[in-house]
KOLPA-524771 format. One record per residue (C-alpha): residue in three letters; y, x, z. Coordinates in steps of 0.5 Angstrom, whole numbers. Layout:
<sites>
<site ALA, <Y, X, Z>>
...
</sites>
This chain:
<sites>
<site MET, <1, -16, -54>>
<site VAL, <4, -10, -50>>
<site THR, <11, -9, -47>>
<site LYS, <13, -3, -44>>
<site LEU, <19, -2, -39>>
<site SER, <20, 5, -36>>
<site CYS, <25, 7, -32>>
<site ALA, <27, 14, -27>>
<site SER, <28, 11, -21>>
<site GLY, <27, 16, -15>>
<site PHE, <22, 12, -10>>
<site LEU, <23, 17, -5>>
<site ALA, <30, 18, -5>>
<site ALA, <31, 13, 1>>
<site ALA, <38, 14, 5>>
<site SER, <37, 16, 13>>
<site ALA, <35, 11, 18>>
<site VAL, <31, 9, 25>>
<site ILE, <30, 6, 32>>
<site ALA, <34, 3, 38>>
<site VAL, <32, 7, 44>>
<site PRO, <35, 10, 50>>
<site ALA, <41, 15, 50>>
<site PRO, <39, 22, 48>>
<site GLN, <37, 27, 54>>
<site ALA, <40, 34, 55>>
<site GLY, <38, 39, 50>>
<site THR, <36, 34, 45>>
<site SER, <39, 31, 39>>
<site SER, <40, 24, 38>>
<site ALA, <35, 24, 32>>
<site ALA, <29, 26, 37>>
<site SER, <31, 21, 42>>
<site ALA, <30, 16, 36>>
<site ALA, <23, 18, 35>>
<site SER, <21, 16, 42>>
<site ALA, <23, 14, 49>>
<site TYR, <22, 21, 51>>
<site THR, <24, 28, 49>>
<site THR, <22, 35, 50>>
<site ASP, <26, 41, 50>>
<site SER, <25, 48, 52>>
<site SER, <26, 46, 60>>
<site GLY, <19, 43, 60>>
<site GLN, <21, 36, 60>>
<site PRO, <15, 31, 58>>
<site ALA, <12, 30, 51>>
<site PRO, <14, 23, 48>>
<site THR, <9, 18, 49>>
<site VAL, <5, 14, 44>>
<site ILE, <2, 7, 44>>
<site SER, <-5, 10, 44>>
<site SER, <-9, 15, 39>>
<site GLN, <-15, 10, 41>>
<site VAL, <-17, 3, 39>>
<site THR, <-13, -1, 44>>
<site GLY, <-15, -8, 43>>
<site VAL, <-22, -12, 42>>
<site THR, <-26, -7, 38>>
<site SER, <-31, -12, 35>>
<site HIS, <-31, -13, 27>>
<site GLY, <-33, -19, 23>>
<site PRO, <-30, -25, 20>>
<site PHE, <-26, -30, 24>>
<site SER, <-30, -37, 26>>
<site GLY, <-25, -41, 30>>
<site THR, <-20, -46, 28>>
<site PRO, <-13, -43, 27>>
<site THR, <-7, -46, 32>>
<site THR, <-2, -45, 26>>
<site THR, <-2, -44, 19>>
<site GLY, <3, -42, 14>>
<site ALA, <8, -36, 13>>
<site LEU, <14, -36, 18>>
<site THR, <20, -40, 15>>
<site THR, <26, -43, 16>>
<site ASP, <32, -46, 12>>
<site THR, <31, -44, 5>>
<site LEU, <37, -44, 0>>
<site ALA, <34, -44, -7>>
<site ALA, <27, -44, -10>>
<site SER, <28, -36, -12>>
<site VAL, <33, -31, -12>>
<site PRO, <37, -32, -19>>
<site ALA, <37, -26, -24>>
<site LEU, <44, -23, -24>>
<site PRO, <48, -18, -29>>
<site VAL, <49, -11, -28>>
<site ASN, <55, -10, -23>>
<site PRO, <60, -6, -27>>
<site GLU, <62, -2, -21>>
<site GLU, <55, 1, -22>>
<site THR, <57, 4, -29>>
<site THR, <64, 7, -28>>
<site TYR, <62, 14, -25>>
<site PRO, <63, 19, -30>>
<site SER, <57, 24, -28>>
<site ASN, <60, 30, -31>>
<site GLY, <58, 35, -26>>
<site GLU, <66, 35, -23>>
<site LEU, <68, 33, -16>>
<site THR, <72, 26, -18>>
<site ALA, <74, 25, -11>>
<site PRO, <77, 29, -5>>
<site GLU, <72, 32, 0>>
<site PRO, <72, 29, 7>>
<site ALA, <70, 36, 10>>
<site PRO, <68, 43, 7>>
<site TYR, <62, 43, 3>>
<site THR, <61, 35, 3>>
<site PRO, <62, 31, -3>>
<site ALA, <65, 24, -3>>
<site GLY, <60, 18, -3>>
<site GLY, <53, 17, 0>>
<site LEU, <51, 12, 6>>
<site GLY, <51, 14, 13>>
<site THR, <55, 20, 12>>
<site ASN, <62, 18, 15>>
<site GLY, <60, 21, 22>>
<site THR, <58, 15, 25>>
<site GLU, <53, 15, 31>>
<site PRO, <46, 13, 28>>
<site VAL, <43, 6, 31>>
<site TYR, <36, 6, 30>>
<site ASN, <34, -1, 30>>
<site VAL, <33, -7, 25>>
<site GLN, <39, -10, 23>>
<site SER, <37, -16, 19>>
<site ASP, <31, -21, 18>>
<site PHE, <29, -17, 12>>
<site ASP, <29, -11, 16>>
<site TYR, <25, -14, 21>>
<site GLU, <19, -17, 17>>
<site SER, <19, -11, 12>>
<site LEU, <18, -7, 18>>
<site ALA, <13, -12, 22>>
<site LEU, <9, -12, 15>>
<site ALA, <9, -4, 16>>
<site LEU, <6, -4, 23>>
<site TYR, <0, -9, 21>>
<site GLN, <-2, -4, 16>>
<site GLU, <-1, 2, 21>>
<site TRP, <-5, -2, 26>>
<site ILE, <-11, -3, 21>>
<site GLU, <-11, 4, 19>>
<site LEU, <-11, 6, 27>>
<site ASP, <-18, 2, 27>>
<site LEU, <-21, 4, 21>>
<site PHE, <-21, 11, 21>>
<site HIS, <-24, 11, 28>>
<site ASP, <-29, 5, 26>>
<site GLY, <-32, 10, 20>>
<site LEU, <-33, 15, 26>>
<site ALA, <-36, 10, 30>>
<site ARG, <-40, 7, 25>>
<site PHE, <-44, 12, 22>>
<site SER, <-48, 18, 24>>
<site VAL, <-47, 25, 23>>
<site GLN, <-52, 25, 18>>
<site ASP, <-49, 20, 14>>
<site PHE, <-43, 24, 13>>
<site GLU, <-47, 30, 12>>
<site ASN, <-51, 26, 6>>
<site ALA, <-44, 24, 3>>
<site GLY, <-42, 31, 3>>
<site LEU, <-37, 31, 9>>
<site THR, <-38, 37, 15>>
<site ALA, <-35, 37, 22>>
<site GLU, <-29, 39, 20>>
<site ASP, <-28, 33, 15>>
<site ARG, <-30, 29, 21>>
<site TYR, <-24, 32, 25>>
<site LEU, <-19, 31, 20>>
<site LEU, <-21, 24, 20>>
<site GLU, <-20, 24, 27>>
<site PHE, <-13, 27, 26>>
<site MET, <-11, 22, 21>>
<site ALA, <-13, 17, 27>>
<site ASP, <-8, 20, 31>>
<site GLN, <-3, 20, 26>>
<site GLU, <-3, 13, 26>>
<site SER, <-2, 12, 33>>
<site GLY, <5, 16, 32>>
<site HIS, <7, 11, 26>>
<site ALA, <5, 5, 30>>
<site THR, <9, 8, 36>>
<site LEU, <15, 9, 32>>
<site ILE, <15, 3, 28>>
<site SER, <14, -1, 35>>
<site ASN, <20, 2, 38>>
<site ILE, <24, 1, 32>>
<site LEU, <22, -7, 32>>
<site GLY, <23, -7, 40>>
<site LEU, <16, -8, 44>>
<site GLN, <18, -15, 46>>
<site ALA, <16, -18, 39>>
<site SER, <13, -13, 35>>
<site PRO, <6, -14, 32>>
<site VAL, <0, -11, 36>>
<site GLN, <-7, -9, 34>>
<site CYS, <-12, -14, 32>>
<site THR, <-19, -15, 30>>
<site TYR, <-21, -13, 23>>
<site ASN, <-27, -15, 18>>
<site TYR, <-29, -9, 13>>
<site PRO, <-33, -10, 7>>
<site TYR, <-37, -3, 7>>
<site THR, <-44, -1, 10>>
<site THR, <-44, 6, 7>>
<site VAL, <-40, 12, 8>>
<site ARG, <-38, 12, 1>>
<site GLU, <-36, 5, 1>>
<site TYR, <-32, 7, 7>>
<site LEU, <-28, 13, 4>>
<site ASP, <-27, 8, -2>>
<site PHE, <-24, 3, 2>>
<site CYS, <-20, 8, 6>>
<site GLN, <-17, 11, -1>>
<site LYS, <-15, 4, -3>>
<site LEU, <-12, 1, 3>>
<site THR, <-8, 7, 4>>
<site ARG, <-6, 6, -3>>
<site PHE, <-3, -1, -2>>
<site GLY, <0, 1, 5>>
<site GLU, <4, 7, 2>>
<site SER, <6, 3, -4>>
<site GLY, <8, -3, 0>>
<site VAL, <13, 1, 4>>
<site TYR, <16, 5, -3>>
<site GLY, <17, -2, -5>>
<site PHE, <22, -4, 0>>
<site ILE, <25, 2, 4>>
<site ASN, <31, 3, -1>>
<site HIS, <33, -5, 1>>
<site LEU, <33, -4, 8>>
<site THR, <39, -6, 11>>
<site SER, <38, -1, 17>>
<site ARG, <39, 6, 13>>
<site GLU, <37, 9, 20>>
<site ALA, <30, 6, 20>>
<site ALA, <29, 8, 13>>
<site GLN, <30, 15, 14>>
<site LEU, <24, 15, 20>>
<site LEU, <20, 10, 16>>
<site LEU, <20, 15, 10>>
<site GLN, <18, 21, 14>>
<site SER, <12, 17, 16>>
<site ILE, <10, 14, 10>>
<site SER, <10, 21, 7>>
<site THR, <5, 23, 12>>
<site GLU, <1, 17, 9>>
<site ALA, <1, 19, 2>>
<site ARG, <-2, 25, 4>>
<site GLN, <-8, 21, 7>>
<site GLN, <-9, 17, 1>>
<site MET, <-10, 24, -3>>
<site ILE, <-15, 26, 2>>
<site PHE, <-19, 20, 2>>
<site ARG, <-19, 21, -6>>
<site GLN, <-21, 28, -5>>
<site PHE, <-27, 25, 0>>
<site ASP, <-28, 20, -5>>
<site GLY, <-29, 25, -11>>
<site LEU, <-23, 23, -15>>
<site PHE, <-18, 27, -18>>
<site PRO, <-13, 28, -12>>
<site MET, <-6, 26, -16>>
<site PRO, <-7, 24, -23>>
<site VAL, <0, 21, -24>>
<site TRP, <7, 24, -24>>
<site PHE, <10, 18, -20>>
<site GLU, <7, 13, -14>>
<site THR, <8, 6, -15>>
<site GLY, <12, 1, -11>>
<site ILE, <10, -6, -10>>
<site PRO, <13, -12, -6>>
<site GLN, <12, -14, 1>>
<site SER, <8, -20, -1>>
<site TRP, <4, -16, -6>>
<site ALA, <2, -11, 0>>
<site TRP, <1, -17, 5>>
<site THR, <-4, -21, 0>>
<site LEU, <-8, -15, -1>>
<site LEU, <-8, -13, 7>>
<site ALA, <-9, -20, 10>>
<site PRO, <-16, -21, 8>>
<site TYR, <-19, -16, 12>>
<site ILE, <-15, -18, 19>>
<site SER, <-20, -22, 22>>
<site SER, <-16, -25, 28>>
<site CYS, <-10, -23, 32>>
<site PRO, <-7, -25, 39>>
<site ALA, <-5, -32, 40>>
<site ASN, <2, -30, 41>>
<site GLN, <2, -25, 35>>
<site THR, <9, -24, 31>>
<site ARG, <8, -28, 24>>
<site LEU, <10, -26, 18>>
<site ALA, <15, -29, 13>>
<site TRP, <11, -26, 6>>
<site GLN, <7, -30, 1>>
<site ASN, <0, -30, 0>>
<site PHE, <-2, -30, -7>>
<site PRO, <-9, -33, -9>>
<site ALA, <-14, -27, -10>>
<site LEU, <-15, -24, -16>>
<site ARG, <-22, -20, -18>>
<site VAL, <-23, -15, -23>>
<site LEU, <-30, -16, -25>>
<site ASN, <-32, -10, -28>>
<site GLN, <-28, -5, -23>>
<site PRO, <-30, 2, -25>>
<site ASN, <-35, 5, -20>>
<site PRO, <-33, 12, -18>>
<site ALA, <-39, 13, -15>>
<site ARG, <-43, 13, -22>>
<site SER, <-44, 19, -26>>
<site ASP, <-41, 15, -32>>
<site ALA, <-37, 9, -30>>
<site SER, <-37, 6, -37>>
<site GLN, <-44, 4, -35>>
<site THR, <-41, 0, -29>>
<site GLY, <-44, -7, -29>>
<site THR, <-41, -14, -27>>
<site ASN, <-39, -15, -19>>
<site GLU, <-40, -7, -17>>
<site THR, <-36, -8, -11>>
<site VAL, <-37, -10, -4>>
<site ASP, <-30, -14, -2>>
<site GLU, <-30, -20, 2>>
<site PRO, <-29, -27, -2>>
<site ASN, <-22, -27, -1>>
<site GLY, <-21, -19, -2>>
<site SER, <-18, -16, -8>>
<site ALA, <-19, -8, -6>>
<site GLY, <-24, -7, -11>>
<site THR, <-28, -3, -6>>
<site LEU, <-34, 0, -10>>
<site SER, <-41, -2, -8>>
<site SER, <-46, 4, -7>>
<site SER, <-52, -1, -8>>
<site ALA, <-50, -3, -15>>
<site ILE, <-53, 4, -17>>
<site SER, <-60, 3, -17>>
<site SER, <-62, 10, -19>>
<site ASP, <-60, 17, -16>>
<site SER, <-59, 20, -23>>
<site GLN, <-53, 15, -24>>
<site ARG, <-50, 17, -18>>
<site CYS, <-45, 23, -19>>
<site LEU, <-45, 25, -12>>
<site ASN, <-52, 28, -13>>
<site SER, <-50, 31, -20>>
<site ASN, <-48, 39, -20>>
<site THR, <-46, 38, -27>>
<site VAL, <-38, 40, -28>>
<site GLY, <-35, 34, -30>>
<site GLU, <-40, 29, -27>>
<site SER, <-40, 31, -20>>
<site CYS, <-36, 27, -15>>
<site SER, <-38, 30, -8>>
<site PRO, <-32, 31, -4>>
<site ALA, <-28, 37, -6>>
<site ILE, <-21, 39, -7>>
<site THR, <-21, 37, -14>>
<site HIS, <-26, 34, -20>>
<site ASN, <-24, 33, -27>>
<site ARG, <-29, 28, -30>>
<site SER, <-31, 29, -37>>
<site ILE, <-32, 21, -37>>
<site PRO, <-26, 18, -35>>
<site LEU, <-26, 12, -30>>
<site SER, <-22, 7, -35>>
<site TYR, <-19, 8, -42>>
<site PRO, <-14, 5, -47>>
<site GLY, <-17, -1, -50>>
<site ARG, <-22, -2, -45>>
<site THR, <-24, -10, -44>>
<site VAL, <-22, -12, -37>>
<site TYR, <-25, -18, -34>>
<site PHE, <-22, -22, -29>>
<site SER, <-23, -28, -24>>
<site TRP, <-18, -31, -19>>
<site ASP, <-18, -37, -14>>
<site ALA, <-14, -43, -14>>
<site PRO, <-9, -43, -9>>
<site GLY, <-10, -47, -2>>
<site ASN, <-15, -42, 1>>
<site ALA, <-14, -40, 9>>
<site VAL, <-13, -32, 9>>
<site GLY, <-11, -27, 14>>
<site PRO, <-11, -27, 22>>
<site ASN, <-14, -33, 25>>
<site ASN, <-15, -36, 18>>
<site SER, <-8, -38, 19>>
<site TYR, <-4, -36, 13>>
<site VAL, <-5, -40, 6>>
<site THR, <-5, -38, -1>>
<site SER, <0, -41, -5>>
<site THR, <3, -40, -12>>
<site SER, <9, -43, -16>>
<site ALA, <8, -40, -22>>
<site GLY, <5, -44, -28>>
<site ALA, <-1, -43, -32>>
<site PRO, <-3, -35, -33>>
<site GLN, <-1, -32, -39>>
<site PHE, <-1, -25, -38>>
<site VAL, <-3, -19, -34>>
<site ALA, <2, -15, -31>>
<site TRP, <0, -7, -30>>
<site ALA, <5, -4, -24>>
<site THR, <4, 3, -25>>
<site GLN, <8, 9, -23>>
<site LEU, <15, 7, -26>>
<site ASN, <12, 2, -31>>
<site LEU, <11, -5, -31>>
<site THR, <7, -7, -37>>
<site TYR, <4, -13, -40>>
<site SER, <-2, -15, -44>>
<site GLU, <-4, -22, -46>>
<site LEU, <-9, -26, -42>>
<site THR, <-15, -28, -47>>
<site ASN, <-21, -32, -47>>
<site VAL, <-19, -36, -41>>
<site SER, <-24, -41, -38>>
<site GLY, <-23, -44, -32>>
<site ASN, <-21, -39, -27>>
<site THR, <-24, -33, -31>>
<site GLY, <-21, -29, -37>>
<site GLN, <-20, -22, -40>>
<site THR, <-15, -17, -43>>
<site VAL, <-15, -10, -46>>
<site GLN, <-12, -4, -42>>
<site PRO, <-6, -2, -45>>
<site ASP, <-4, 5, -48>>
<site VAL, <2, 6, -45>>
<site SER, <6, 13, -42>>
<site THR, <11, 14, -37>>
<site TYR, <13, 20, -40>>
<site GLU, <10, 24, -46>>
<site GLY, <4, 27, -43>>
<site ASP, <3, 22, -37>>
<site PRO, <-1, 16, -39>>
<site ALA, <2, 11, -34>>
<site ILE, <-5, 7, -33>>
<site ASN, <-8, 12, -28>>
<site GLY, <-10, 13, -21>>
<site THR, <-11, 7, -16>>
<site MET, <-6, 2, -19>>
<site PHE, <-4, -6, -19>>
<site VAL, <-5, -11, -24>>
<site ALA, <-3, -19, -23>>
<site LEU, <-4, -25, -27>>
<site VAL, <3, -28, -29>>
<site ASP, <6, -34, -33>>
<site GLN, <11, -30, -37>>
<site MET, <14, -23, -38>>
<site LEU, <20, -21, -34>>
<site PRO, <23, -14, -36>>
<site LEU, <23, -11, -29>>
<site THR, <24, -4, -26>>
<site PRO, <22, -1, -19>>
<site PHE, <28, -3, -16>>
<site ASN, <27, -11, -17>>
<site LEU, <20, -12, -18>>
<site SER, <20, -17, -13>>
<site MET, <23, -22, -18>>
<site ILE, <16, -22, -21>>
<site ASN, <14, -26, -15>>
<site PRO, <15, -33, -17>>
<site HIS, <11, -32, -23>>
<site VAL, <5, -29, -20>>
<site VAL, <-1, -34, -21>>
<site ALA, <-6, -29, -18>>
<site GLY, <-6, -22, -15>>
<site PRO, <-5, -17, -14>>
<site ALA, <-12, -13, -15>>
<site LEU, <-13, -6, -15>>
<site TYR, <-15, -3, -21>>
<site GLN, <-19, 4, -21>>
<site ALA, <-16, 7, -27>>
<site GLY, <-17, 14, -25>>
</sites>
């Protein structure tokens, strides 16, 4: 059973938005002053400062072993069990879309309409609880990326990187991406206000080899990027959305670079996926070990973990030979990071191959003769019951309000596709990978995408995908489709 929903939503067409900062200095624009508390002009004023390009918190890594002092997501009075589904707003269907101007222009060369276009000076801060909680989640993501990119360089030797096909120039690119994260963390901290914005934590990573590290990076940046796409156009603060867009566009480039380091085709999709905040938080939280006692807490839900038992292993020459549990994630993790040790023979490692269509050495691009996945492939799952302690200091608890799992939701590109969950036994089951396209010539299920177990099929699209949350039984998990 497969249901396909496709739409042409512009994920990146976010309106403008950004930070609460001091008034602009002479010789600078207010947009520049919004980016930091300091600005630079041709007279040689100091460059804007960043929080740090280095790890600033405790640098130890590993699981949390203490006792949480508080548990559960941040919450207040709740008005309803879920957001009601409403019909189309009739006012959104009246514009004639005939290529003609239908209203007077407020100024020359300025068509009427748009948001934030009436000349009002921008205010670069958060303007609602939704804004604060969404930007705080994004900041948690920036902090882990800052630590993660440094950790690989610190943990592995030059020889380890060279054995994985990465040169000194590649390692410098990793360091530069860490520096980018310091800028992103500074930006979002300024938007939120330094008094209560989340700070750097300690983390628990699953990798032990460079190849596992690169795969984890490309997967973590995937859900970090998609998590922002899912909420950016819903932000009350259009100003904040503008700067966040300019930040996440950089992260999109990082994700592609890690795919290239991982030996994958760099961009196998026509559109990138947006996911709800609770999906992003579910994927991120298991890798955060501990945070300071007064750390800002998040309001988003942690769903029970979902695992793809036969996750395609991109380190294999022939991913169709992937066995069961060829991943290295922690028990509650759902990133599906490849396992190097699961491949027993060097002849099965695509890194060692010089064959075109089989090699997965770091490169601008590779086009594999044997795909990682394909329509009709049987995909096996296991999932946790709710009630597990996850996230910083084990202080969040997984939960679900859904009934029994009935379907697998495939969130990819512009599509939300469902397939039937079959052979359910306890907390295991299986499905068949659907054959579905976004548009003709663009197979929808490709790249690093998302799957979740749900109790019913809802006709949702990218702009209202969060309406699926009350029906999520477990997940999401990442699925390495291509």
